[in-house]
N, C-alpha and C positions, 0 to 999 in steps of 0.2 A: 589390407593397398589403401581402403579408405578412412584409418584409424586413427593414420594422423590429421587430416587434412578434416575430418572431423573432432577430430580432438582439438585444432586451431581457431576449428568451428562452436567448440562449447565452448574456450577459456573466452573470447568475444566475449558472449552470451553473456557469463561470469563478472565476466568486467564490468561492462557495460552496467547489469544488475547490481552490481557492486554500489559503480561512481554515485549513479541515479536514486544508491542507499540512502550513504556516506550525507550528497547532498540536503535533501530531502532528512533526513534526519539530522542535519544545520539550521537549517531553515525551521520547520515541525517539530522542533522538539517539546511536549510536554501541551502541545496546542489545543487535541482531541481532548484534555479535560477540558479547555475552561466549558461555565455553564449560569446559568442568568442563576443568581442566589436574590427575596425577596430577603428584606430585616424586620423580622418581627415585632410588628411595634407596641408587647407587650413586654418584652426581654427589657424595652427602654424607659420602659412607668416603674415592674419590677426589680427592677435586679440593676443590677453597673457592668453586669453585663451582655452585650448584644448578639442577640443569634437570628442567625441565615436558616431560613427556610428553603431547601429547593425547589424555584418552579417547575412546574409538573408539564408546564403548560406550553413551555419554552425546554425540549430534549435535544436540540440541535445545539451543536460547539457555537459562544458566543465569541470573539473576539473583545479586547480594550482599547484596538484602533477603534481611528470613523475610520476603516474597512474594508474591514470583514461584518455580518454584524454581528447586526446589536442588539443588546433584549431593551424593550420595553420600561417603557418611564414606571421607575417603583420600586425597578430590577436593577442590580448588576451584574456583571464578569469579574468573578473570578472561580480561582484554579480551588478546591477545597482543604489547596497546605496553605492555602494563602491566609488564611486564620483558624489553623485548628490550634496550634503550639502554636506559631508563629509571632503572632501576634497577642497576646496577653489581652484579656478581656474579650477575648472574641469564640462562642461559639457557632458550633451549624449545631441541625439536626430535621430529620424525614419526617416530613409534613403523620402526624399519628402515631409520633412515634419519639418525644421529646427526650433529648438526653445523649442520642443516638448522634455520633460522630454524624460525619460530614458522610453524602455516598461519595463513593469516587469513582464514578462513570466511565471501567475499564473498558477503555474499545477493547477488540483484542490487534487489529490491523489500525497498530499507529505506527508513529517517526521518536516516543517512546528511549528505542534502541534498537541498534541495529539487525538482528531478532526475529525484530516485529517492520522493520522495514522494508532487511529481504522482501519478502511474503506480498505486503502494499506494494509492491513494485511488480511482484508478480502475480500477486492476481488483479495491475492494468494490465503486464505483458497478457497475459488471457484473455483478457477484455470482461471480463467475468466482474457484472455486474463493477467497472469501474467509476460509470457515473457520479453514483452513492459517494465514492469516497472524496471525488474530484470539490462535490459540494460540501461534504463538511471540512474539508481545507478551504473552499474558498468560506466556512462562515466561521471559518477558526483565524481568518491570516489575512488573506485582499481577496479581494474580486479578479486578481492575476494570476494565480492559481489556478486558472484552467491553462498555462502556454506552458507550464509544469507538466502537468498529465499529458498534451498536445503531445513532446518530445518525446515519453518515457509512451505513447500509446505509437507513436510511427515509427521512433526509430527503430523503436524494442519491436513492436510485434512483427509492423509491414517490413523489417531491414531486416534486427537481424535474426529474431525465428529462422521468415524467410530464406538466406541466411544458409540456416543450417538445416532448414528444405533442400535449398538445394543443393549442400552436399553431402546431401543422402540423395539425393533423383537421382543428380548426377552420378556419383560411382557403383548406383546400381543400375541403369543403366549402359559403364560401362561392364561393367558385370555380366551381366545380358549381351554385351558381343560379344563376350571374351563366349559365354553358353556357346551362341550362335556356331562360332570359329568353331571351337572345342564338337562339338555335334557334326559340325557342315566334312572335318577333318575325317572322324572315327568313322561316316555313309563313304565318301570316298576309299580307305583305307578297304572298306568291304568291302565295296566294290571289286579294289584289285585288288584281293584275293579272290573273290569271286572272276574277274575274269583270270588268273592265275591257275584257274585247277582243271 
């Protein structure tokens, strides 16, 4: 009897999970890959190709706009694909490994596709170290990204998950009452059977 109600609460939670995943996907696709790069000055004098080196002192994502985290002076915020084959005459390499492609720092939990977005929103719903992801989002996009995470946390964790738990506990209480009533009925039947003897 509790399965239909539990199923409805689970569908509501899944709807919430996918809705916010799609919203995050639309707003933040590819933003977690943006990093600060330094223009290699030797490449300007030695060849016609410009080389960019990943700034290892700035590991967090950066933002193109003035709203997110800005790169320090002398560095530029880019995604690796922006200057590999797309822009002719520009290459990137890792320090001490000249000639290699730009490192694509792949965050496992990001908003690049729906699967990773669902995992990230699920992590936020479980309240497992979600402020770190919020700070990365603020660095890569806008400082108001905390609003998105706040809504997901409040509505998701404190409403949808608690709704699911409320359904389980209320059905548990109903089933406990039924068991007690059945036990009372069995005791009364035993008492009547003794009196009849």
